C-alpha positions in Angstrom: 93.5 75.0 -11.9 90.2 74.0 -13.6 87.4 73.2 -11.2 85.9 69.7 -12.1 82.3 69.5 -13.1 79.7 67.9 -10.9 79.6 64.8 -13.2 83.4 64.5 -13.0 83.3 64.8 -9.2 80.6 62.2 -9.1 82.7 59.9 -11.4 85.8 60.4 -9.2 83.8 59.7 -6.1 82.5 56.4 -7.6 86.0 55.3 -8.6 87.5 56.1 -5.2 88.5 53.5 -2.7 86.5 55.2 0.0 83.3 55.0 -2.1 83.8 51.4 -3.1 84.7 50.2 0.4 81.7 52.1 1.8 79.4 50.7 -0.8 80.6 47.1 -0.2 80.3 47.5 3.5 76.8 48.9 3.1 75.7 46.0 0.9 77.4 43.4 3.1 75.9 44.8 6.3 72.5 45.0 4.8 72.7 41.4 3.6 73.9 40.2 7.0 71.1 42.2 8.7 68.4 40.8 6.4 69.7 37.2 6.8 69.9 37.5 10.6 66.4 39.0 10.8 65.0 36.4 8.5 66.6 33.5 10.4 65.5 34.9 13.7 61.9 35.4 12.6 61.8 31.9 11.0 63.3 30.4 14.1 60.7 32.0 16.4 57.9 30.9 14.0 59.2 27.4 14.0 59.5 27.5 17.8 55.9 28.7 18.1 54.8 25.9 15.7 56.7 23.2 17.7 55.3 24.5 20.9 51.8 24.5 19.5 52.3 20.9 18.1 53.6 19.7 21.5 50.6 21.3 23.2 48.3 19.6 20.7 50.1 16.3 21.3 49.5 16.6 25.0 45.9 17.5 24.5 45.5 14.5 22.1 47.0 12.2 24.8 44.7 13.7 27.4 41.7 13.1 25.2 42.9 9.5 24.4 43.1 8.8 28.1 39.7 10.1 28.7 37.9 8.2 25.9 39.7 4.8 26.4 36.7 3.3 28.3 33.9 4.7 26.1 35.9 3.9 22.9 36.4 0.3 24.1 32.6 0.1 24.8 31.9 2.1 21.5 29.7 4.6 23.4 29.1 7.2 20.7 27.2 9.6 23.0 30.0 9.8 25.6 32.6 10.0 22.8 30.6 13.0 21.3 30.6 14.7 24.7 34.4 14.3 25.1 34.9 15.5 21.5 32.7 18.6 22.1 34.6 19.4 25.3 37.9 19.1 23.4 36.6 21.3 20.6 36.2 24.2 23.2 40.0 24.3 23.7 41.7 27.3 22.1 42.4 27.1 18.3 41.0 23.4 18.2 39.2 23.2 14.8 38.4 19.5 14.5 38.2 16.2 16.5 38.1 12.6 15.1 37.8 9.4 17.1 38.2 6.2 15.2 37.8 2.5 16.3 40.6 -0.1 16.0 39.1 -1.2 12.7 39.5 2.3 11.2 35.8 3.2 11.4 35.2 6.8 12.4 33.2 6.9 15.6 33.1 10.8 16.1 34.0 13.6 13.7 33.4 17.3 14.9 34.6 20.5 13.4 36.6 20.9 10.2 39.7 18.7 9.6 40.7 19.8 6.1 42.9 22.6 5.0 46.6 23.5 4.7 46.6 25.8 7.7 45.8 23.0 10.3 48.2 21.1 12.5 47.2 17.4 13.1 48.2 15.1 15.9 47.1 11.4 16.0 47.4 9.2 19.1 46.6 5.5 19.3 44.5 4.4 22.2 45.9 1.1 23.6 45.8 -1.1 26.6 43.1 -2.7 28.8 40.6 0.0 29.6 40.0 -1.5 33.0 43.6 -1.1 34.0 44.5 2.0 35.9 47.0 4.0 33.8 50.0 5.7 35.4 50.0 9.4 35.7 52.1 11.4 33.2 55.8 11.4 34.2 55.4 8.3 36.5 56.8 5.8 34.1 56.4 4.6 30.6 53.2 2.9 29.7 53.4 -0.5 28.2 51.7 -0.8 24.8 48.7 -3.0 24.9 45.8 -4.0 22.7 44.9 -1.4 20.1 41.5 0.1 21.0 41.3 3.0 18.5 42.8 6.3 17.5 42.2 10.0 18.4 43.0 12.9 16.0 43.1 16.6 16.9 43.3 19.4 14.3 44.5 22.9 15.4 44.4 26.2 13.5 47.5 28.3 12.8 46.0 31.8 12.6 47.3 32.9 16.0 50.8 31.6 15.0 50.8 33.7 11.8 49.6 36.8 13.7 52.4 36.4 16.2 54.9 35.9 13.4 53.9 39.0 11.5 54.2 41.1 14.7 57.6 39.6 15.5 58.8 40.3 11.9 57.7 43.9 12.0 59.5 44.6 15.3 62.6 42.8 14.1 62.8 44.8 10.8 62.4 48.1 12.7 65.2 47.4 15.2 67.5 45.9 12.5 67.0 49.0 10.2 67.9 51.4 13.0 71.0 49.4 14.0 72.0 49.2 10.3 71.8 53.0 9.8 73.8 53.7 13.0 76.6 51.3 11.9 76.7 53.0 8.4 77.1 56.4 9.8 79.9 55.3 12.1 81.6 53.5 9.3 81.5 56.6 7.1 83.3 58.7 9.7 86.0 56.1 10.2 86.6 55.6 6.4 86.9 59.3 5.8 89.7 59.6 8.4 91.5 56.5 7.2 91.4 57.3 3.5 93.0 60.7 3.9 96.4 59.2 4.7 95.7 56.4 2.3 95.2 58.7 -0.7 98.6 60.3 0.0 100.1 56.8 0.1 98.5 55.9 -3.2 99.9 59.0 -4.9 103.4 58.0 -3.7 103.0 54.5 -5.0 101.9 55.7 -8.3 105.1 57.9 -8.6 107.2 54.8 -7.7 105.3 52.7 -10.2 106.1 55.2 -12.9 109.8 55.1 -12.1 110.1 58.3 -10.2 112.5 57.2 -7.4 113.4 60.8 -6.5 110.0 62.3 -5.3 109.0 61.7 -1.7 105.7 61.2 0.0 104.6 63.8 2.6 104.0 62.1 5.9 100.7 63.5 7.3 100.2 61.4 10.4 101.9 58.8 12.6 99.4 56.1 12.0 99.7 53.0 9.7 99.4 54.9 6.4 101.9 57.5 7.7 104.4 54.8 8.6 103.7 53.1 5.3 104.5 56.4 3.5 107.8 56.6 5.4 108.7 53.1 4.5 107.8 53.8 0.9 110.2 56.7 0.8 113.0 54.4 2.1 112.0 51.9 -0.5 112.2 54.4 -3.3 115.7 55.3 -2.2 116.7 51.7 -2.1 115.2 51.1 -5.5 117.2 53.9 -7.0 120.4 52.4 -5.7 119.5 49.0 -6.9 118.6 50.2 -10.3 122.1 51.4 -10.8 123.4 48.0 -9.5 121.1 46.1 -11.8 122.3 47.9 -14.8 125.8 46.8 -14.0 124.8 43.2 -13.3 122.7 43.0 -16.4 125.7 43.0 -18.7 127.3 40.2 -16.6 124.1 38.2 -16.6 123.8 38.3 -20.4 127.2 36.7 -20.8 126.4 34.1 -18.1 123.1 33.3 -19.8 124.7 32.6 -23.1 127.1 30.1 -21.5 124.2 28.6 -19.5 122.0 28.1 -22.6 124.8 26.1 -24.3 125.3 24.0 -21.2 121.5 23.3 -20.9 121.2 22.2 -24.5 124.0 19.6 -23.8 122.3 18.5 -20.6 118.9 18.1 -22.2 120.5 15.8 -24.8 122.1 13.7 -22.1 118.8 13.6 -20.1 116.8 12.4 -23.1 119.3 9.6 -23.6 119.1 8.6 -20.0 115.3 8.7 -19.9 115.2 6.5 -22.9 117.5 4.0 -21.4 115.6 4.0 -18.1 112.3 3.5 -19.9 113.8 0.5 -21.8 115.2 -1.0 -18.7 111.9 -0.5 -16.8 109.9 -2.0 -19.6 112.3 -5.0 -19.8 112.1 -5.5 -16.1 108.3 -5.3 -16.1 108.1 -7.8 -19.0 110.5 -10.1 -17.2 108.4 -9.9 -14.0 105.2 -10.6 -16.0 106.9 -13.6 -17.5 108.1 -14.8 -14.2 104.7 -14.4 -12.7 103.1 -16.6 -15.4 105.7 -19.4 -15.3 104.3 -22.7 -14.1 107.1 -23.1 -11.6 108.2 -21.4 -8.3 110.7 -18.6 -8.5 112.4 -17.2 -5.4 114.9 -14.3 -5.5 117.2 -13.9 -2.5 120.4 -11.9 -1.7 123.7 -13.4 -0.7 122.7 -13.2 3.0 119.6 -15.3 2.3 117.0 -12.5 2.5 114.0 -13.2 0.2 113.4 -10.3 -2.2 110.7 -11.8 -4.4 108.3 -14.7 -4.6 106.3 -15.3 -7.9 102.6 -16.0 -8.0 103.1 -19.7 -8.4 104.8 -19.9 -5.0 101.9 -18.1 -3.3 99.2 -20.0 -5.1 100.7 -23.5 -4.8 102.1 -23.4 -1.3 99.9 -20.7 0.3 102.8 -18.6 1.9 102.8 -14.9 1.1 106.0 -12.9 0.7 105.4 -11.0 4.0 105.4 -14.4 5.8 108.9 -15.4 4.4 111.7 -13.1 5.4 114.7 -15.3 4.4 115.5 -18.6 2.8 116.0 -20.4 6.2 112.4 -19.4 7.2 111.1 -20.6 3.8 112.8 -24.0 4.3 111.5 -24.2 7.8 107.9 -23.8 6.4 108.4 -26.2 3.5 110.4 -28.8 5.5 109.4 -28.7 9.1 111.5 -31.8 10.1 114.9 -30.5 11.2 116.9 -33.5 9.9 115.2 -33.4 6.5 115.5 -29.6 6.3 119.2 -29.7 7.0 119.6 -32.3 4.2 117.7 -30.1 1.7 119.8 -27.0 2.7 122.9 -29.0 2.1 121.7 -30.0 -1.4 120.9 -26.4 -2.1 124.4 -25.2 -1.0 126.0 -27.9 -3.1 123.9 -26.8 -6.2 125.0 -23.1 -5.7 128.6 -24.1 -5.4 128.4 -26.2 -8.5 126.9 -23.3 -10.4 129.6 -20.9 -9.2 132.3 -23.4 -10.4 130.9 -23.3 -13.9 129.2 -26.8 -13.8 125.8 -27.5 -15.3 122.6 -26.9 -13.4 122.2 -29.5 -10.6 118.6 -30.6 -9.8 117.6 -32.1 -6.4 114.2 -33.4 -5.2 112.3 -32.0 -2.2 109.0 -33.1 -0.6 107.5 -29.7 0.5 104.7 -29.2 3.0 102.1 -26.6 1.9 100.2 -24.3 4.2 97.0 -26.4 3.8 98.8 -29.5 5.0 99.3 -31.2 1.5 102.7 -32.4 0.4 104.1 -31.6 -3.0 107.0 -33.3 -4.8 109.4 -30.6 -6.2 112.3 -30.7 -8.5 114.6 -27.8 -7.5 117.7 -26.1 -8.9 119.6 -22.8 -8.2 121.3 -20.2 -10.4 123.1 -17.0 -9.6 122.1 -13.7 -11.3 124.5 -10.9 -10.2 124.2 -10.5 -6.5 121.0 -12.5 -6.4 120.4 -16.3 -6.0 117.5 -17.6 -8.0 115.8 -20.8 -6.7 113.6 -22.6 -9.2 111.0 -25.1 -8.0 109.2 -27.3 -10.5 106.0 -29.0 -9.1 106.1 -32.7 -10.2 103.1 -33.7 -8.1 100.3 -33.4 -10.7 102.5 -34.9 -13.4 103.2 -37.9 -11.2 99.6 -38.3 -10.2 98.5 -38.0 -13.8 101.1 -40.6 -14.9 99.9 -42.9 -12.1 96.3 -42.4 -13.1 97.1 -43.2 -16.7 98.9 -46.4 -15.8 96.1 -47.3 -13.4 93.5 -46.7 -16.0 95.3 -48.8 -18.5 95.6 -51.6 -16.1 92.0 -51.4 -15.1 90.9 -51.2 -18.7 92.8 -54.4 -19.5 91.6 -56.1 -16.5 88.1 -54.8 -17.2 88.0 -56.3 -20.6 89.3 -59.6 -19.2 86.7 -59.5 -16.4 83.9 -58.8 -18.8 84.8 -61.8 -20.9 85.2 -64.1 -17.9 81.9 -62.9 -16.5 80.1 -63.5 -19.8 81.5 -67.0 -20.2 80.8 -67.7 -16.5 77.2 -66.6 -16.9 76.9 -68.9 -19.9 78.2 -71.8 -17.9 75.9 -70.9 -14.9 73.0 -70.7 -17.3 73.4 -74.4 -18.1 73.9 -75.3 -14.4 71.0 -73.2 -13.1 68.7 -74.2 -15.9 69.2 -77.9 -15.6 68.9 -77.7 -11.8 65.6 -75.8 -12.0 64.4 -78.2 -14.8 65.4 -81.2 -12.7 63.4 -79.9 -9.7 60.2 -80.1 -11.8 60.6 -83.9 -12.1 61.2 -84.5 -8.3 58.6 -84.3 -5.7 59.2 -81.6 -3.1 59.2 -84.2 -0.4 62.1 -86.1 -2.0 65.5 -85.7 -0.3 67.2 -84.6 -3.5 64.8 -81.6 -3.8 66.4 -79.8 -0.9 69.9 -80.5 -2.3 68.9 -79.1 -5.7 67.5 -76.0 -3.9 70.9 -75.4 -2.2 72.7 -75.9 -5.4 70.4 -73.4 -7.0 71.2 -70.8 -4.3 74.9 -71.4 -4.7 74.5 -70.9 -8.5 72.7 -67.6 -7.9 75.4 -66.5 -5.5 78.0 -67.2 -8.2 75.9 -65.2 -10.6 76.1 -62.3 -8.2 79.9 -62.5 -8.3 79.7 -62.4 -12.1 77.5 -59.3 -12.0 80.1 -57.6 -9.8 82.7 -58.4 -12.5 80.4 -56.9 -15.1 79.9 -53.7 -13.1 83.7 -53.4 -12.9 84.2 -54.3 -16.6 84.2 -51.5 -19.2 81.3 -53.1 -21.1 78.6 -51.9 -18.7 77.9 -48.5 -20.3 75.9 -46.1 -18.0 72.4 -45.1 -18.9 72.6 -41.4 -17.9 69.9 -39.1 -16.7 69.6 -36.1 -14.4 69.8 -37.4 -10.8 69.6 -35.3 -7.6 72.9 -36.3 -6.0 71.9 -35.3 -2.4 69.2 -37.9 -2.3 71.5 -40.7 -3.5 74.1 -39.8 -0.9 71.6 -39.7 2.0 70.2 -43.1 1.0 73.6 -44.7 0.7 74.8 -43.3 4.1 71.7 -44.4 5.9 71.9 -47.9 4.4 75.6 -48.2 5.4 75.3 -46.8 8.9 72.1 -48.6 9.8 72.7 -50.9 12.8 76.3 -49.6 13.4 77.7 -47.2 16.0 78.9 -44.8 13.3 77.6 -41.2 13.3 76.7 -39.6 10.0 77.3 -35.8 9.3 76.0 -34.5 6.0 77.1 -31.1 4.7 75.3 -30.9 1.3 74.2 -27.6 -0.1 70.6 -27.5 -1.1 71.7 -25.7 -4.2 73.7 -28.6 -5.5 72.8 -29.2 -9.2 71.7 -32.6 -10.5 74.4 -34.8 -11.9 74.3 -36.6 -15.3 74.8 -40.2 -14.3 73.4 -43.7 -14.2 71.3 -43.9 -11.1 72.0 -47.5 -10.3 75.7 -47.5 -10.9 76.3 -44.3 -8.9 74.2 -45.7 -6.1 76.4 -48.8 -6.1 79.6 -46.7 -6.0 78.2 -44.6 -3.1 77.2 -47.8 -1.2 80.6 -49.3 -1.6 82.5 -46.2 -0.3 80.1 -45.8 2.7 80.3 -49.5 3.6 84.1 -49.3 3.4 84.1 -46.3 5.7 81.8 -48.0 8.3 84.0 -51.1 8.2 87.1 -49.0 8.8 85.6 -47.7 12.1 84.6 -50.9 14.1 84.7 -48.9 17.4 82.5 -46.1 16.0 83.3 -42.7 14.6 81.9 -40.0 12.3 81.4 -40.3 8.6 81.3 -36.8 7.1 80.0 -36.2 3.6 80.5 -32.8 2.0 79.3 -31.6 -1.4 79.9 -28.4 -3.4 79.8 -27.1 -6.9 83.3 -26.7 -8.6 84.5 -25.5 -12.0 87.7 -25.5 -13.9 87.2 -21.8 -14.5 87.3 -20.9 -10.8 89.9 -23.4 -9.4 92.3 -26.2 -10.3 90.7 -29.6 -10.6 92.4 -33.0 -11.1 93.3 -33.8 -14.7 91.7 -34.3 -17.1 88.5 -32.6 -15.8 87.1 -29.7 -17.7 83.8 -27.9 -17.0 81.4 -28.0 -14.1 81.3 -30.8 -11.6 79.8 -31.8 -8.2 82.6 -32.5 -5.7 81.7 -35.1 -3.0 84.1 -36.0 -0.2 83.5 -39.0 2.1 85.7 -38.6 5.2 85.9 -41.3 7.8 87.9 -41.5 11.1 89.1 -45.0 10.5 92.6 -46.6 10.5 93.7 -45.1 7.2 95.6 -46.7 4.4 99.2 -47.8 4.6 101.7 -46.3 2.2 102.5 -49.7 0.6 98.8 -50.2 -0.1 98.0 -46.8 -1.6 99.0 -47.8 -5.2 96.8 -50.9 -5.1 93.5 -49.9 -3.6 91.8 -49.6 -7.0 93.4 -52.9 -8.2 90.8 -55.7 -8.7 90.9 -58.5 -6.1 93.2 -56.5 -3.8 91.8 -56.3 -0.2 93.0 -55.9 3.3 89.8 -57.5 4.7 90.4 -61.2 3.9 87.3 -62.3 5.7 84.9 -59.7 4.4 86.1 -58.3 1.1 86.3 -59.6 -2.4 88.7 -57.0 -3.7 86.2 -55.7 -6.3 84.6 -52.8 -4.3 86.9 -49.8 -4.9 87.9 -51.2 -8.3 84.3 -51.2 -9.3 83.8 -47.6 -7.9 86.9 -46.5 -9.9 85.5 -48.1 -13.1 82.0 -46.6 -12.6 83.3 -43.0 -11.9 85.7 -43.2 -14.9 83.0 -44.4 -17.3 80.9 -41.4 -16.2 83.7 -39.0 -17.2 84.5 -38.2 -13.6 87.6 -38.7 -11.3 88.0 -40.3 -7.9 90.9 -39.3 -5.6 91.8 -40.1 -2.0 93.8 -38.6 0.8 94.7 -40.7 3.8 96.6 -40.4 7.1 97.5 -43.6 8.9 95.6 -43.9 12.2 93.5 -40.7 11.4 91.2 -41.7 8.6 90.7 -41.5 4.8 88.9 -39.1 2.5 87.6 -40.2 -0.9 86.8 -37.3 -3.2 84.5 -37.9 -6.3 84.0 -35.5 -9.2 80.7 -36.1 -11.1 79.7 -34.1 -14.2 76.8 -31.7 -13.8 73.6 -32.3 -15.8 73.8 -29.8 -18.7 72.0 -31.4 -21.7 68.4 -32.4 -22.3 67.8 -36.2 -22.4 65.9 -37.6 -25.3 62.4 -38.4 -24.4 62.1 -42.2 -24.1 59.5 -44.2 -25.9 56.3 -44.3 -24.0 55.5 -47.6 -22.3 52.0 -47.5 -23.5 53.1 -47.3 -27.2 55.5 -50.2 -26.6 52.7 -52.3 -25.1 50.4 -51.4 -27.9 53.0 -52.5 -30.5 53.5 -55.7 -28.7 49.8 -56.5 -28.5 49.4 -55.8 -32.3 52.3 -58.1 -33.0 50.6 -61.1 -31.3 48.1 -61.5 -34.1 48.5 -64.8 -36.0 51.3 -66.2 -33.8 52.2 -69.9 -33.6 53.9 -72.1 -31.0 57.3 -72.2 -32.9 60.3 -70.6 -31.1 63.7 -69.8 -32.6 66.6 -70.0 -30.1 70.1 -68.6 -31.2 73.0 -69.1 -28.7 76.7 -69.9 -29.3 76.7 -72.2 -26.3 75.4 -75.7 -27.1 74.6 -76.5 -23.5 72.3 -73.4 -23.4 70.6 -74.3 -26.7 69.9 -77.8 -25.5 68.6 -76.5 -22.1 66.3 -74.1 -23.9 65.0 -76.8 -26.2 64.2 -79.2 -23.4 62.6 -76.5 -21.2 60.4 -75.0 -23.9 59.5 -78.4 -25.4 58.2 -79.4 -22.0 55.9 -76.4 -22.2 54.6 -77.4 -25.6 56.7 -75.1 -27.8 58.3 -76.2 -31.0 61.9 -75.2 -30.8 64.4 -74.5 -33.6 68.1 -74.1 -32.6 71.0 -72.2 -34.3 74.4 -71.0 -33.1 74.9 -67.6 -34.9 73.0 -64.5 -35.9 73.3 -65.1 -39.7 71.7 -68.6 -39.2 68.9 -67.0 -37.2 68.2 -64.4 -39.9 68.2 -67.1 -42.6 65.9 -69.5 -40.6 63.5 -66.7 -39.7 63.2 -65.5 -43.3 62.7 -69.1 -44.6 60.0 -69.8 -42.1 58.1 -66.7 -43.0 58.2 -67.5 -46.7 57.0 -71.1 -46.0 54.0 -69.8 -44.0 55.2 -71.2 -40.7 56.4 -68.1 -38.9 58.0 -68.2 -35.4 56.1 -67.0 -32.3 59.3 -65.5 -31.0 63.1 -65.6 -31.4 65.5 -65.7 -28.4 68.7 -64.1 -29.6 72.1 -64.2 -27.7 73.5 -60.7 -27.6 77.2 -61.6 -28.0 78.5 -64.3 -30.3 82.4 -64.5 -30.5 83.6 -64.2 -34.1 80.1 -64.0 -35.5 76.9 -62.0 -35.8 75.3 -61.2 -32.4 71.7 -60.7 -31.4 71.8 -56.9 -32.0 72.7 -57.1 -35.6 70.5 -60.1 -36.2 67.5 -58.3 -34.7 68.0 -55.4 -37.1 68.0 -57.7 -40.1 65.0 -59.7 -38.9 63.0 -56.5 -38.2 63.8 -55.3 -41.7 62.1 -58.5 -43.0 59.2 -58.6 -40.5 58.6 -55.3 -38.5 56.1 -57.3 -36.3 58.7 -59.8 -35.2 58.7 -60.7 -31.4 62.4 -60.8 -30.4 63.9 -61.5 -27.0 67.5 -60.6 -26.2 69.6 -62.9 -24.0 73.1 -62.1 -22.6 75.5 -62.7 -19.8 76.3 -59.0 -19.8 73.6 -57.8 -17.5 74.9 -54.2 -17.5 74.9 -53.9 -21.2 73.0 -50.9 -22.6 71.0 -53.1 -24.9 69.8 -55.2 -22.0 68.6 -52.1 -20.1 66.9 -50.4 -23.1 66.0 -53.4 -25.2 62.9 -51.7 -26.7 65.1 -49.1 -28.3 66.7 -51.9 -30.3 63.5 -53.6 -31.5 63.3 -56.3 -28.8 60.1 -57.1 -26.9 61.7 -58.6 -23.8 65.0 -59.6 -22.3 66.3 -62.5 -20.2 69.6 -62.2 -18.3 72.0 -65.1 -17.9 72.1 -67.2 -15.8 68.3 -67.9 -16.0 66.3 -70.9 -14.9 63.4 -72.7 -16.7 60.7 -70.6 -15.0 62.3 -67.3 -16.0 62.7 -68.4 -19.6 59.1 -69.6 -19.9 57.9 -66.5 -18.1 59.3 -64.2 -20.8 57.5 -66.2 -23.5 54.3 -66.3 -21.6 54.5 -62.5 -21.1 54.2 -62.2 -24.9 
């Protein structure tokens, strides 16, 4: 046998299991030793540093206690003495004592460098108070007197660390070498049997099941060698058995492959069908979830299997709260008699469907989780073993239909009320004007003077009723601007509850945006609602007003709202509204307070809110109270800048040049024309009368051409079947831009009357007016 060369022996040694295991154990033990020594040294160094820092903290506290009185007195010499005494302590490199203001009182030694440990202690408390001894209780923090800082060197700590590291390395190296020597002896003994085992394994791996391994010892490798010999014999027997089974397996595999191919085809068809059914079921579920009606699936025993999103959203009951149909009916219809009646209708509808008849619908008044009641139109169908209940919510549709009918009625009545108020104001103008004119010819001491005054007051009261009609009528267009709604609500509530025993509770968010409304009209609506609430609580109660921001993007609002609104709810604790009165509360002249009400309050509120593009709803419970909810549009556009009053006054002053005493009066009422002629003639004016706008335009143009222009023209805003004051003013201003025009109308809420300067007028006079008011407008020019 050839003797291997030294290089070969070295290579064999390096590739042996004994060498690799010994090398790995050597490296691993060395790494463990280094890590342990390093961690131990670092731990001891940190322990020394923490001990030094704690000692420094105690020394700083001791110094702080000793300098409290001299620091409070700012005695620099005594502070210097204490600092020098502290500097004599071991390893103390620097001392600083600072006052409460941060000014350094004493600084000794060096206090800079990376090898220093610093401790700062605040000096607090009354220096005249005796401090407790350390460990006798915690000191209460008092007034800040100053701060003490000590700086300690770390040279002794590093010296101790190096000594500790050296000793640790020496001891660890000796231990490591001893462990390596012991490990080598153990591995040499173990690997002898292991090498023999490896040789036997190699023979078995090469297919030699006849050769056997020599068992050298009775240890684990020896027993493993014996087991390997038994395994080799067993493998030899099994190899012969496998050859026999191999032929049988080939035949079975050919049959199995054919069967699998057929099974794969069947599985693909089944998977495709399952996928189609799953997709159809998902699409059906999505469709059912989006339906605007309630869908309930239940089995033949009544167990609820599915509720769609409409049921959960509309009624508030989740599927885990409803186990069966009986429980669902108990929630929706809490009254036993009514619930039994509904259950009977449902059973009859199911029986009709099973008998092949058409779908039977029945109505149900369902109670929601939030206490509201919805009117449902229900039907039933059977789908296999399931019963499908369909519930169509008719509540909003009925409310919308009622609102449309109500708006149509109010619109018709509003037009009629506006015409009546206009004609009434025209008639009152003659009455009031002649009464005020007659008073001028009677001495105040005359008995008739008092009677005329009473008649004048009664006429003005009648004019107030006419203005209420105009506020209700559609003709009073709102002059909108951005208004802080919280301020209006507070003023209206305070006005309504003043002098009563009603308590007010306001829950208005400070973040409520302004609303785009007519300040006066909305104030009138709020006042009416608050006064009604106070009158409904004669024995006292609480009026609660809540406000929040709502949007159609986030929640469902009453039709036909769309966009952002401020929701205001006025909740009282009054007597409530009877069912037979609910449909009439917004009807003009309907009132349940015969002695107090005119029947125009809520009708006017409804008209005002509708004209602003909002909605008013109410919820009432007899004997419990009523809640009116208003939705007002949020201010979201910039208003046009109005014409400056200074510019308007300047234009009016420039237009006064060259005026005469001639006045043109245009009114379709003869009585008003004659009244104006007499009143103005008594004041020295020369009055020209006409009945329509086209006559006024013609007269004004003719007078200008003849060189006898009018001082002013009083034009009636509305002329039935003729040209009114608005169109006449436009034509007159086209002829004479400096014309002085005064608008007169019985529609006090008309947009032209409120913004007369925007239409070319210099002033306005509202009917009914007396002689003083008419003359005052002319004198203002």
